[in-house]
C-alpha positions in Angstrom: 126.1 108.0 90.6 123.6 105.3 89.8 120.8 106.3 92.1 119.5 109.3 94.0 116.7 109.1 96.5 114.5 112.0 97.2 112.8 112.2 100.6 109.7 114.3 99.8 109.0 117.7 101.4 111.1 118.9 104.4 111.7 121.9 106.5 108.9 124.4 106.3 106.9 121.9 104.1 105.7 119.0 106.3 103.8 117.4 103.4 100.1 116.6 103.0 100.6 113.0 104.0 100.8 114.0 107.7 98.7 112.7 110.6 98.9 112.3 114.4 101.6 109.6 114.1 104.0 111.3 111.7 104.8 114.2 109.5 105.2 113.1 105.9 108.6 114.8 105.6 109.9 112.8 108.6 108.6 109.4 107.5 109.8 110.0 103.9 113.3 110.8 105.3 113.2 107.7 107.5 112.4 105.5 104.6 115.0 107.2 102.3 117.8 106.9 104.9 117.0 103.2 105.4 117.1 102.6 101.6 120.4 104.6 101.3 122.0 102.4 103.9 120.8 99.2 102.2 121.8 100.2 98.7 125.3 101.0 100.1 125.4 97.6 101.7 124.6 96.1 98.3 127.4 98.1 96.6 125.2 100.5 94.7 126.3 104.2 94.4 123.5 106.3 96.0 122.9 109.7 97.4 120.0 111.7 98.9 118.5 115.1 97.9 118.4 115.9 101.6 119.8 114.2 104.7 118.2 116.4 107.3 114.9 118.4 107.9 115.6 121.2 105.4 113.4 123.2 103.0 114.1 122.6 99.3 112.5 124.6 96.6 111.3 122.5 93.6 114.2 123.9 91.5 116.8 123.1 94.1 115.5 119.6 94.4 115.5 118.8 90.7 118.8 120.5 90.2 120.3 118.1 92.8 119.0 115.2 90.8 120.4 116.5 87.5 123.7 117.4 89.1 124.1 113.9 90.5 124.1 112.3 87.1 122.0 109.5 88.5 120.4 107.1 86.1 117.5 106.5 88.5 115.6 108.7 91.0 113.2 107.4 93.6 111.0 110.1 95.2 109.5 108.9 98.5 106.1 110.2 99.7 103.1 109.4 101.9 99.7 110.1 100.3 96.5 111.7 101.5 93.1 112.3 100.0 90.8 109.5 100.9 92.3 106.5 99.1 94.0 103.3 100.3 97.1 101.5 99.3 100.4 102.3 97.5 100.8 104.1 94.2 103.7 104.7 91.9 103.9 107.4 89.3 106.2 107.4 86.2 106.9 109.6 83.2 104.7 109.4 80.1 108.0 108.7 78.3 108.8 105.7 80.4 107.7 102.2 79.7 106.5 101.9 83.3 108.4 98.7 84.0 110.3 100.0 87.1 107.1 101.6 88.5 105.2 98.4 88.1 108.0 96.3 89.6 108.1 98.6 92.6 104.4 98.5 93.2 104.3 94.7 92.9 107.2 94.4 95.4 105.4 96.6 97.9 102.2 94.6 97.5 104.2 91.4 98.0 105.4 92.9 101.3 101.8 93.3 102.5 100.6 96.7 101.4 97.5 97.1 99.2 98.2 98.0 95.6 96.2 101.0 94.4 97.5 102.0 91.0 100.4 102.8 88.7 99.8 105.9 86.6 101.1 108.9 84.6 99.7 112.4 84.5 100.2 115.3 82.1 99.9 119.0 82.3 96.4 120.2 81.6 97.5 122.6 79.0 100.3 120.4 77.5 99.7 116.7 77.1 103.3 116.2 76.0 104.7 117.2 79.4 104.5 115.3 82.7 102.5 116.9 85.4 104.8 116.3 88.4 107.9 118.5 88.5 110.0 115.7 90.0 109.4 113.7 86.9 109.3 116.6 84.4 112.4 118.5 85.6 114.9 115.8 86.6 116.7 115.5 83.3 117.8 112.1 82.1 117.1 110.4 85.4 114.3 107.8 85.3 112.2 109.1 88.2 109.5 107.1 90.0 107.4 108.7 92.7 106.5 106.2 95.3 103.4 106.8 97.5 103.6 104.2 100.3 100.0 104.7 101.6 97.5 107.2 102.8 98.0 109.1 106.0 94.2 109.7 106.3 93.3 106.0 106.0 93.3 104.0 109.3 94.3 100.7 107.7 97.2 102.2 105.8 98.3 104.1 108.9 98.6 100.9 110.9 100.3 99.0 108.1 102.9 101.9 107.7 103.5 102.1 111.4 104.1 98.3 111.6 105.7 97.6 108.2 107.2 100.8 106.7 110.6 99.1 106.7 109.3 96.1 104.8 107.9 98.4 102.1 111.2 100.4 102.0 113.1 97.1 101.5 110.7 96.1 98.8 111.7 99.1 96.7 115.4 98.2 97.3 114.7 94.7 96.0 112.6 95.8 93.0 115.3 98.3 91.9 118.1 95.7 92.2 116.1 93.3 90.1 115.3 95.9 87.5 119.0 96.8 87.2 120.1 93.2 87.2 122.1 93.9 90.4 122.6 91.0 92.9 120.2 91.4 95.9 120.6 90.0 99.3 118.1 90.2 102.2 119.3 92.4 105.1 121.3 90.8 107.8 119.3 90.4 111.0 120.7 92.5 113.9 122.0 90.2 116.6 120.4 90.4 120.0 122.4 91.5 123.1 122.5 87.8 124.2 123.8 86.6 120.8 126.6 89.3 120.9 127.6 88.3 124.4 127.7 84.6 123.5 129.9 85.4 120.5 132.4 87.0 123.0 132.2 84.0 125.2 132.9 81.7 122.3 135.9 83.8 121.2 137.3 83.8 124.7 136.9 80.0 125.0 134.4 80.2 127.8 131.7 78.3 126.0 131.6 76.1 122.9 127.8 75.6 122.5 126.2 79.0 121.9 123.0 77.4 120.5 122.4 75.7 123.9 122.6 79.0 125.7 120.4 80.7 123.2 117.7 78.1 123.7 117.9 77.8 127.4 119.2 81.1 128.9 115.9 82.8 128.3 112.9 83.8 130.5 111.2 80.6 131.6 114.2 78.5 130.4 116.4 76.2 132.4 120.2 75.9 132.3 121.9 72.8 133.7 123.7 73.7 136.9 126.9 71.9 135.9 127.0 73.9 132.6 126.5 77.1 134.5 129.2 76.2 137.0 131.8 75.5 134.2 130.9 78.7 132.4 131.2 80.8 135.6 134.6 79.2 136.5 136.0 79.8 133.0 134.7 83.4 133.0 136.3 84.0 136.4 139.6 82.6 135.1 139.5 84.9 132.1 138.9 87.9 134.4 141.8 86.9 136.6 144.0 86.4 133.6 144.5 82.7 134.4 
């Protein structure tokens, strides 16, 4: 396993980055499931610490990471506490390159960049503060805070662009690992799918024409429509 993604919180723990639009646990899972799908499309072995809304104790969560044998762990969260912008947190024993690459990619996707940082235990400066970094074994863990739930501008950006920020992490990790990255394929519209069928069945040969003209406010030539209707009828009759 190369990568494990941790959707923060879950179950009885909604997470502090919760507001009227989302619960942190739900948005973190949504982001994580999108990333899992994309990494699989790109041929990267990946798993999640949770795939549903379940409660995980801190030890359970970190044990899942260690048991996976993953080289990398991305822990997804939404922040709160009066700030604005995205943050990434890495181990005091990490060079911070991955955390910086991720924050730069999220910023390039349109989110504000707040900071990249480390934090140690108050009574032991040789240990990381966050258990997801301190207790995940050999995995290089980066905590990603995509924005602040209690900031109006961040909330709007996350509602509109969460998928862009999730994709930015996919791109950053691919580049960090030296793995080929491709942008996601755009989902075809219902019209595009229907025209593909018509082309396959020999009913039309110029799908671009229909895409441009068979739209609200558009105009299709009557003779073209007549030919298409005749060919479609012949197909339905088995002629």
